C-alpha positions in Angstrom: -6.5 -21.8 10.9 -2.9 -22.2 9.6 -4.1 -23.5 6.2 -6.3 -20.4 5.8 -3.4 -18.2 6.6 -1.2 -19.9 4.1 -3.8 -19.5 1.4 -4.3 -15.8 2.3 -0.5 -15.2 1.9 -0.8 -16.8 -1.6 -3.7 -14.5 -2.5 -5.9 -17.5 -2.8 -8.8 -15.8 -1.1 -11.6 -18.3 -1.8 -9.6 -21.1 -0.3 -8.5 -18.9 2.6 -12.1 -17.9 3.4 -13.2 -21.6 3.3 -10.6 -22.8 5.8 -10.8 -19.7 8.0 -14.5 -20.0 8.3 -14.3 -23.7 9.2 -11.9 -22.8 11.9 -14.0 -19.9 13.2 -17.2 -21.9 13.3 -15.4 -24.7 15.3 -13.8 -22.2 17.7 -15.3 -18.7 17.3 -12.5 -16.7 19.1 -11.6 -13.1 18.1 -8.6 -13.8 15.9 -10.3 -16.5 13.9 -13.3 -14.3 13.3 -10.9 -11.6 12.2 -9.2 -14.0 9.9 -12.5 -14.8 8.1 -13.0 -11.2 7.3 -9.6 -10.7 5.5 -10.3 -12.8 2.4 -13.9 -11.5 2.3 -12.6 -8.0 2.0 -10.4 -9.0 -1.0 -13.3 -10.9 -2.6 -15.5 -7.8 -2.4 -18.0 -9.3 0.0 -17.9 -6.3 2.3 -21.2 -6.7 4.1 -20.2 -10.3 5.2 -16.7 -9.1 6.1 -18.1 -6.4 8.4 -20.3 -8.9 10.2 -17.3 -11.0 11.0 -15.2 -8.0 12.1 -18.0 -6.8 14.4 -18.3 -10.3 15.8 -14.5 -10.2 16.5 -14.8 -6.8 18.2 -17.9 -7.9 20.2 -15.8 -10.7 21.7 -12.8 -8.4 22.2 -13.5 -4.7 21.9 -9.8 -3.9 22.4 -8.6 -6.1 19.5 -6.3 -3.7 17.6 -5.9 -5.9 14.5 -9.7 -6.1 14.0 -9.9 -2.3 14.3 -7.1 -2.0 11.7 -9.0 -4.4 9.3 -12.2 -2.4 9.9 -10.2 0.6 8.6 -9.2 -1.4 5.5 -12.9 -2.3 4.9 -14.2 1.2 5.4 -11.8 2.5 2.8 -12.9 -0.2 0.3 -16.4 1.0 1.0 -15.4 4.6 0.3 -16.2 5.6 3.9 -13.1 7.7 4.7 -14.3 9.3 7.9 -15.1 5.9 9.5 -11.8 4.5 8.1 -9.8 7.2 9.8 -11.7 6.6 13.0 -10.9 2.9 13.0 -7.3 3.4 11.9 -6.5 6.0 14.6 -8.3 3.8 17.2 -6.1 0.8 16.2 -2.9 2.8 16.3 -3.7 4.1 19.8 -4.5 0.6 21.1 -1.7 -1.6 22.6 -1.0 -5.0 21.0 -1.3 -4.0 17.3 0.7 -6.3 15.2 3.4 -5.1 12.8 1.2 -5.9 9.8 -1.8 -4.2 11.5 0.3 -1.1 12.2 1.3 -0.8 8.5 -2.2 -1.4 7.3 -3.6 1.2 9.8 -1.1 3.8 8.8 -1.7 3.1 5.2 -5.5 3.4 5.4 -5.4 6.4 7.7 -3.3 8.0 4.9 -5.8 7.1 2.2 -8.7 8.3 4.4 -7.0 11.6 5.1 -6.2 12.1 1.4 -9.9 11.4 0.6 -10.9 14.0 3.3 -8.3 16.5 1.9 -6.3 16.5 5.1 -3.0 16.4 3.1 -0.2 16.3 5.7 -1.2 13.1 7.5 -2.5 11.8 4.2 0.8 11.9 2.5 2.6 10.7 5.6 0.4 7.6 5.6 1.0 7.1 1.9 4.8 7.2 2.3 4.6 4.9 5.3 3.7 2.0 3.0 7.0 2.0 1.1 8.3 -1.5 1.4 4.8 -3.1 1.2 3.4 -5.2 -1.6 2.1 -2.3 -3.8 5.0 0.1 -3.1 8.2 -2.0 -2.8 11.5 -0.4 -2.0 13.2 -1.7 -5.2 16.8 -0.5 -4.3 17.4 -0.8 -0.6 21.1 -0.1 -1.2 20.3 3.4 -2.4 19.1 6.1 0.0 15.4 7.0 -0.4 15.1 10.6 -1.7 14.2 13.0 1.1 13.4 16.0 -1.0 16.9 17.5 -1.3 17.8 19.4 -4.5 20.8 19.0 -6.8 20.7 15.2 -6.7 20.8 12.5 -9.4 17.7 10.5 -8.7 16.5 7.2 -10.0 12.7 7.5 -10.2 10.9 4.2 -10.5 7.4 3.7 -11.9 5.0 1.9 -9.6 1.6 0.1 -9.5 -0.3 0.1 -12.7 0.0 1.8 -16.1 -2.6 4.4 -15.2 -0.8 5.2 -12.0 2.5 5.7 -13.8 0.9 8.0 -16.3 -0.9 10.0 -13.6 2.2 10.4 -11.4 4.3 11.4 -14.4 2.6 14.8 -14.4 4.9 15.9 -11.6 8.1 15.0 -13.4 8.8 18.4 -14.9 8.7 20.0 -11.4 11.2 17.4 -10.1 13.4 18.0 -13.1 13.8 21.7 -12.3 16.1 21.1 -9.3 17.4 17.6 -9.8 18.8 15.3 -12.5 16.0 12.7 -12.9 16.3 9.3 -14.6 13.0 7.5 -15.1 12.7 3.7 -15.0 9.2 2.8 -16.1 7.1 0.0 -17.6 8.5 -0.9 -21.0 5.1 -0.2 -22.6 5.3 3.4 -21.5 8.9 4.1 -22.3 8.2 5.5 -25.8 5.3 7.6 -24.6 7.4 9.2 -21.8 10.4 9.7 -24.0 8.3 11.7 -26.4 6.4 13.6 -23.7 9.6 14.5 -21.8 12.4 15.0 -24.4 14.8 16.3 -21.8 14.3 13.2 -19.5 16.4 10.1 -19.6 13.9 7.2 -19.8 14.4 3.4 -19.5 11.7 0.8 -19.8 13.4 -1.7 -17.4 11.2 -1.4 -14.4 10.8 -5.2 -14.1 14.4 -6.0 -15.0 16.3 -6.2 -11.7 19.7 -6.6 -13.4 19.7 -3.6 -15.9 23.3 -2.5 -16.1 22.7 1.2 -16.3 21.5 1.6 -12.7 24.6 3.2 -11.1 25.9 6.6 -10.1 22.7 7.7 -8.4 22.5 9.8 -5.2 19.0 8.5 -4.3 16.0 6.4 -5.4 12.4 7.4 -5.3 9.1 5.8 -6.3 7.3 8.1 -8.8 4.3 8.5 -6.4 6.6 10.0 -3.8 7.5 13.0 -6.0 
């Protein structure tokens, strides 16, 4: 079981599935059945993942982590109503792990956004700051809370398409704040031409860029 967990943490999902399944077939307890489902979700084998999660929940209907992972699976399957159900059920169940809590809040957020329930949707989206896909890059800087009149370091996030999509809100943010954008180097020229009044740097992946000083707050571009 430990070997599978290590491979899962390394994003080696094929190996994780192999070792997790061996462990679950030898000792089919709830947590091991749950562990088999995790790499299957990442490998896109959703039907098989759902079988293992339902097996885990059949053995322990109150297993909050299995519920949380079911929410993850339902969002991958574009089934937001079911994802919200499982996420909220997980969050209301005692014993949910820290990782399970973050995953449940994240997927409840995605589900609510898909269902156009905006307030809890954006709350869930903001709750994942600090996780793999939305790292808090500058923990020494306060995270922007929406105040105006501030000098804000806005960082690009996720993929190129995400940065371009989120950039559409920059002009609104620039009305009430001094914005400096740190983006992927491949987009720096495009953004500089698109927003001539915006200071743009293409140093998103350079942790030691010397210009990052004198800011009141930091913000990921998707938070704008």
